[in-house]
N, C-alpha and C positions, 0 to 999 in steps of 0.2 A: 503494498498501498505506499512507504512511503518513496519508491520508488517512483511509482504511476505518479505521486501529485510530485514527484519533481520532473519527473518528464513533461508533467501540463504545464508545471513552472515557468520550464525554460520553453516551450510553443509556447505562451498569452506573453513573451520578455521578447522574443524574437519578432509575431505577426507588431506588437504592439511598436517595436523599433520599424519597421519593413513598412506599418500607415504616417508614422512620423515623418523617414524621411519620406514618402510618398506626397502627404501635404507643403513638406519644406519645398521639396523640389515646383512644383503645384505650385506655390508663392510666389519662389522667383522666375517662373513662368508667365503667368499672368496674378499680381498681385492686386486687389482687389483698392478700393478706394484713392487711386491712385488723384491726384489734384495737378490739373495742369497747368503752365504758365497762359497759356494764349487759345481763346475759343475761339475758330470759325465753323461758320452756320451759315450751311448754302440751300438754300430755299430754290427744287424748282417748282416753280406756279405750278400747279394742275397734273403733276408728273404722276402717273400709278407706274404699274409694273412694265405694260405696254409700250408707254413710253418708254423704260426705263430700256426696256429689251432693243428698241431702232438702236441705240445703241450700240449692241449687237451685230446687227445686222446688215442696218445702213451708212456704217462707217467706214473709213478706209483703212481710222486707225485701231490698235486693239482697245478696249473700253480701261476706263478707268474705276467703272467698277467692280474691276477684279479683284482693285489690287486695295480691298474691304476687303476685313475675315471676321467681322462685327454685326450681325443683321440681326433687324429688328424686323416688327409693324407696330402702328400704331393706327387708334380709333377716332375719328376725330368727328363726332355728333356733339355737334352747338345747344346750345340753349334753347327751347324752345321749336326747335325743326328735329329731322334726320339726317339734311346733307344740310355741311358747313359752305360759306362762302368762304372768301381770302381775312377776312376782316381779323371770323372770329376762329377759323382758324390759325392764322399766325400772332394775335395778342396768346391763344391757348401756349404757344413753343416761348411767348417773349414774357410771361406774365405770368405764369403758372393758372390760370383759372379756366376755366368752360365761358365763355356769353354768346351773348345774340350772335345774328349777323349784321352783319354792317358795324362791331365797337371797336374802338380803335385803343386800345390801351386801356380797359373799362369791363368793371365785369356787368355781371349785369343791372345790376340797379344805375348804371352809370356813371360808381363813382372809382375815380382814377385805384388804378392796380402798378406797382413800382416794377419795372421790367427790366428784365436780366441787364440791359444797356445800362440802364439809371445805376444798378445796387456795383456792377464793377468799375462804373465810372468814380463813383464814391470812394473804392476800394483804394485807386488812387488808377487803377487800368486806365486804357488810351482808347478807345472804340471806332467803327467805320462801319459806315452802308457802303451799298453800293447794288443798282438795281438799271433793267433794261430795258423797266418802265418807268413815269416821275416820280423822282424820289418825294415827290407825297401819296404817294399811290398806298391802297391797302398794307399790304406786306414789312416794304418797309418800314411808315408809317407803326405800324403798330411798335415798333420796338424803339419809339423818342415820343410819339403823342400823345396827346388824353383827350377826344372830343367819342359826343355818341355818336358821331354817322361817318362812317368811312366816305362822305360824297362833299365834306367839309371841307375841303384841299387848301383853302388860303386859310383857315384858317391850322392848318395843320404847321402850312408851310413856315406859319408865326410860332410858333411853337417848334418845329426844327432851330430857328434860328436860334431861337430860349434854352434849344435843350444839352446835354452834355456830348455829344456828339465832333466828333475833332475832324473827319475826312469823311465825307459823301461823295456819291458820284452817279446822275441819271442821267434822267428828264426834269423837266417843270419846270422851265423859266419862265413861264404865263402868269403860274403863282406865286410868284417873289414881284415883277413888276410891271404887271397887265390885269391888277385886281379890279375889283372893283371902287373898293375904300378908293386906291389913288394911290393907296403908300407905294415904293422903292423900298423890297425887303432885303435887294442886293446891298444899296447903299446898307442896308440895316446890319448883315452877314456882315457888310466889311470892318462895320464900327465895333462886333462882337466879335472881333480879331480875326476875320480868316479875310484867305486868299482869296477871290471867286476869281474861277475865268467858267467864258461859257462860249470860247470855242473849241477848245484839246483840251486833251489829259496832259496835262505838266510831263516830266522829264523826273528821272532819278534824282536824290538825292537834296529832296527834304525837308524842313525842320521839326521833331515832335517838337520846338515851342510853338509852334504854327499853326495853326487849322484852316484847315484847307474845301472846296467845294467846288465842284466842277457839275452845273447845269449845260447838256448837253444839246436838250431841243426843247420844245417853244412845250411841248406837253411829252411824250413817251419817244426814246431811242430810236429807231429806222427797226425791222426787222429784219433780222438776214438777211432774207432773196431779194431784199431791195440795200445793199448798199451798210451794215452798222458794224459790219467786219471785225478784227476782234476789240474792241469793244472792254464788252463784259472780264475776258482774263486780261487784258493792260490794267483795266482799271483794279482789278484783284489786286496785281501781282506789286501793284502801285502805293495798292491799303496798305498789301504787307509790309514793302520796304520801309514805308513811312508810321508802320505804327510798334512795327518790333523795335524801334531805335527806344522804345520806353521797355526801360530797366524793370520798371512791373508788372510788361504784359497789357497783351489788348483782350477786346472781343471785338468781332469783327463778323456784322451779317449780310453778305448776298444772293441774290437775285436773279434765276431765272426764270424772268417776266413772260414774257409772250410763247413756254407752252401750252401754259395758262390759253391763250388768245388762238393759240392752231387749233385748239383743243374746242372750243367755242366755233370757231370756223371750220370746223369740217373737214381740216385740211391738211391733211396726211402730211405733205411734206414742210410746210409752213414748223408744225412737229419735228422734222424728221431734221430743217437748220437749226433749229433755237434747243436740240439735244446733242447736236452736236460740238457748238459752241458751251453750253453747259459744260456737256462730259471736259474737255476741255479748259475750261474755268477749277474744274474739279483737278485735270489733272496739274495746272497751279498749285493747288489750295497742299495737294494730299506731299507731291514733290516740296513747299518751304516747310512741312510739316516731319517729313521725314529726315531735314538737315538737320530742322531745328531738333529736334527729337524730347521734347515738352509744349506739345501742339496739338491737341485735341477737334479732328475736325469730325465735321456734323451733317452727312446730306438728306434730307428729307423732302419732302411737302405738305402743302397747302390742305391738298383734295385732287382727287382728279379728277378730269375734263375729257368728256366728249364720249363718253363707253368708248374710249377708244382699243381697240383690238388690232390681235398681228394675222388676219384669216386667210387662209387658201386660197392662191387665185383661181380665177376659172376658167377651163376648156369645155368648150360646148354646152356651160350651167354645170359643169361637173366638176369638181374640189379637184382640183390639180396639184398636189403636199410639194410640188418642186419650185411652186410657186409662191410669194407675196404679198396678199393686199388686202389691206388697210382701211377697216372698216370702224362705222361711230352705230352707237346708236341713239347719243341724244345731242344737242347743241349745248345745255350743259353741265353742270358738276356734277356726279355720285357719289356714291357712300362707302366707294368703294376699302380694304382698306390699304395702308398705306407706307410703300416699304421705309427703313430707316437706315443708311450706312452709318460706324463709324471704326473711323483708326485713329489708335494716339494713345497715350495715360487717361484710364479709368473707363475707355469705348467697351467692358464689358460689360459698360450699367446697363448699354444700349438692346442685350439683345432681348429676346423675348414678346410675348402680346401686351399693350399695355395701350392706355388713353394717349392723348395727343397734350397734353397737359403735362403728361410725366416730364419732357420732353425739359420743361425747362429745368427741372430738379437735379436731370441730371446730370446734366451740364455744369450748374453750380452743387453735388456733392462730392464730398469731401471741401469743399471753401469753408464748408458755417455759412454761406451767406443764406441760403434755400430754411434753411432751419427758425 
C-alpha cells in the first residue's frame, strides 16, 4: 500500500509539473491582458463577409486579411430597430453603448457619452480621424461629436473644431466655410492651432506640437472609379507618421466610407474598387504595427450593405460554378453578423461572438480606462 501511495504521489507530481509547464509556455505565446501603446481602428462602412471576400477573388495582390490570426464576429442591433445605421454602429464602437439610429456620440436619451478618442486624449495620447466621406459624416463624427442627429453636420463641424482631435483628413469643406450661419470655421480651426490645407495632403515631417486638418473635398471624396487615387492609404500613412511621434501613444480611426455607398447603389464594381483601396490601407496599418511591435490594429464594419453575395455565374440560365456574378438582395443595410479582425497586443480579446459595443471595452481592456 505504501508503494502504491508513493507511486500515485509521483504521478501527481509529474502531471502537475507538466500542466504548469504547458500553462507557462501558453502564456509566453499568447499573454492575456496586454496593453497596446497605440490603437488603429479601421472601419469598412457597409463591409460584410462577402465584401471582404472580394479581396480574395478580385484583387491582383494577396489579400491583407490573410495576415490576421485573431478573428471574431459582432452583432450590431441598435436601440429601437433590428438593423443599424452607421451613426448608431459607430457610436457603439466609440462609446461602448447601444443607441438609436442617427445618434452621434449620445445614448438613447440623447445624453453625451465619452468616446474612446476623448478618453485617450485626456490620458495624453494623440488622436486622428481619416475618412473617404465628409469628415463630419456619421462614422467619423461619432468619435468626437455629441449631437442627437447625424444630419446636423454644421454643428458636427463646430464640435470637430473644438474637439480633442489632433489630425484629420477627409472631405467636407462646405460644412466649415459655406455654412447657413455664415461663419468661416476654416479660420476657426486655424485659431485653434490647426494648420489647414484644402488642396492636398502634406508631405512627411509634420511636428507633433502642431495640429493638422486636410479638407480635400467640398462634401465627400471622389470614389476610386472617379480618380481618388491613393488618398486613403497615403492619409493613413501621414497620420501614422505624425501621431507616432507622441511618446505616450495614439488612437487613429480610419474609415473606408464608400464600400457602403457601392452597396446602396447595388454596384459590384464600386464595392470591389473601394475594397481594394481599403485592403491596401489595412496593409499600411499592419506594416506599421509589425515594425512598431506595440500597436493594436482592429478591422471591422458597422453593418453590411446591399445583401451582397458572390453568386455563381449563369450560362443558359444555369449556374456555372467556374465564374462569379455578384448579386444584391436590397438597397439598404442588413442585419448580418460582421467580422472583426485583430492584430497586435490584446488581439486575442477579439475572438468569439459578441455585441458591437463590446469592441470599445476590448480596445481599452488592460488600460483601466474602460472600468
